[in-house]
C-alpha positions as CSV (number, residue, x, y, z in Angstrom):
1,M,54.9,28.8,-37.4
2,T,58.8,29.4,-37.7
3,Q,61.9,28.3,-34.8
4,A,63.8,31.3,-34.3
5,T,67.0,32.0,-31.8
6,I,67.8,35.5,-31.1
7,Y,71.1,36.2,-29.4
8,H,69.7,39.1,-27.5
9,N,71.0,42.3,-25.1
10,P,67.7,44.4,-23.7
11,R,70.3,46.9,-23.2
12,C,70.6,47.6,-27.2
13,S,67.6,49.1,-29.8
14,K,68.9,47.1,-32.4
15,S,68.3,43.7,-30.6
16,R,64.9,45.1,-29.1
17,E,63.4,46.0,-32.8
18,T,64.8,43.1,-34.0
19,L,63.0,40.9,-31.3
20,A,60.0,42.8,-31.8
21,L,60.2,42.0,-35.6
22,L,60.4,38.4,-35.2
23,E,57.4,38.5,-32.6
24,Q,55.4,40.1,-35.3
25,Q,56.3,37.7,-38.1
26,G,54.9,34.9,-35.6
27,C,58.3,33.2,-34.9
28,D,58.1,31.0,-32.4
29,I,61.5,32.7,-30.2
30,T,63.8,31.5,-28.4
31,L,65.5,34.0,-26.4
32,V,69.4,33.5,-25.7
33,E,70.3,36.6,-23.3
34,Y,74.1,36.3,-24.4
35,L,75.9,38.2,-21.7
36,K,74.6,36.3,-19.3
37,T,74.8,32.7,-21.0
38,P,77.6,33.0,-23.5
39,P,77.2,30.8,-26.8
40,T,79.8,28.1,-27.0
41,A,83.8,28.1,-29.3
42,E,80.9,25.3,-31.2
43,V,78.0,27.3,-31.1
44,I,80.1,30.6,-32.7
45,G,81.8,28.4,-34.9
46,D,78.2,27.0,-36.0
47,I,77.0,30.6,-36.3
48,L,80.0,32.0,-38.5
49,A,79.7,29.1,-40.6
50,K,75.6,30.1,-41.3
51,L,76.6,33.8,-41.6
52,G,79.7,33.6,-43.8
53,I,81.8,35.2,-42.0
54,S,85.4,35.6,-40.1
55,A,85.1,35.8,-36.1
56,R,86.8,39.4,-36.7
57,E,83.2,40.4,-38.6
58,L,81.3,39.2,-36.2
59,M,83.4,41.3,-33.5
60,R,82.3,44.7,-31.9
61,T,85.5,46.2,-32.6
62,K,84.7,49.6,-30.8
63,E,84.4,48.4,-27.5
64,A,86.8,49.1,-25.4
65,E,87.9,45.1,-24.2
66,Y,88.7,44.6,-28.4
67,Q,90.8,47.4,-27.6
68,A,92.8,46.4,-24.2
69,L,92.5,42.5,-25.1
70,E,94.8,43.4,-28.3
71,L,92.4,41.6,-30.7
72,A,93.1,43.9,-33.7
73,D,96.8,42.0,-33.6
74,T,96.2,40.4,-37.5
75,S,98.4,37.1,-36.1
76,L,95.4,36.0,-34.1
77,T,94.0,32.5,-35.2
78,E,89.9,32.3,-36.1
79,R,90.1,30.1,-33.1
80,Q,91.7,32.7,-30.5
81,L,88.9,35.6,-31.4
82,I,85.8,32.9,-31.0
83,E,87.6,31.5,-27.7
84,A,87.9,35.9,-26.7
85,M,84.0,36.0,-27.9
86,V,83.4,33.2,-25.6
87,N,85.3,34.6,-22.4
88,T,83.8,38.5,-23.6
89,P,80.6,38.1,-25.1
90,K,80.1,41.9,-25.0
91,L,82.7,41.3,-28.3
92,I,79.7,39.5,-30.3
93,E,77.9,41.6,-32.8
94,R,74.1,42.0,-32.3
95,P,71.9,40.9,-32.2
96,I,71.7,37.3,-33.6
97,V,69.3,35.5,-35.5
98,L,69.3,32.0,-36.3
99,A,66.5,30.4,-38.5
100,N,65.7,27.9,-41.0
101,Q,69.2,26.6,-40.7
102,S,70.7,29.9,-41.7
103,A,71.8,33.1,-39.3
104,A,71.2,37.2,-39.8
105,I,72.7,39.9,-38.2
106,G,70.0,42.4,-37.4
107,R,71.7,45.5,-37.8
108,P,69.2,46.5,-39.3
109,P,66.5,44.3,-37.9
110,E,65.1,44.0,-41.6
111,N,68.3,42.1,-42.4
112,V,66.3,39.0,-40.5
113,L,63.4,38.5,-42.7
114,A,65.4,37.0,-45.2
115,I,66.2,33.7,-43.2
116,L,62.4,33.8,-42.0
């Protein structure tokens, strides 16, 4: 049975669909409601490394908080962007699934099948 961790927002349809897909695949699921229990900077750094993307690529740039915090500023470092996600987890793209030492963003939900 595949162990999978999902960083989940139950109000998000894609997150709910991805969770249902993991359940259909028979995964042993650890559910993290990241808005209630935000990941640490170290966890986000690990997720970014597994995804092979930059911090900015993991951010929801259309959120009002992204604009309010002026995160479009290209002089901001990876560390500053990661800290913004730690402090404002709503900025983190969702859902993120970790399994088999890999990560995938469930947009669309079928993306996670590649790491199971």
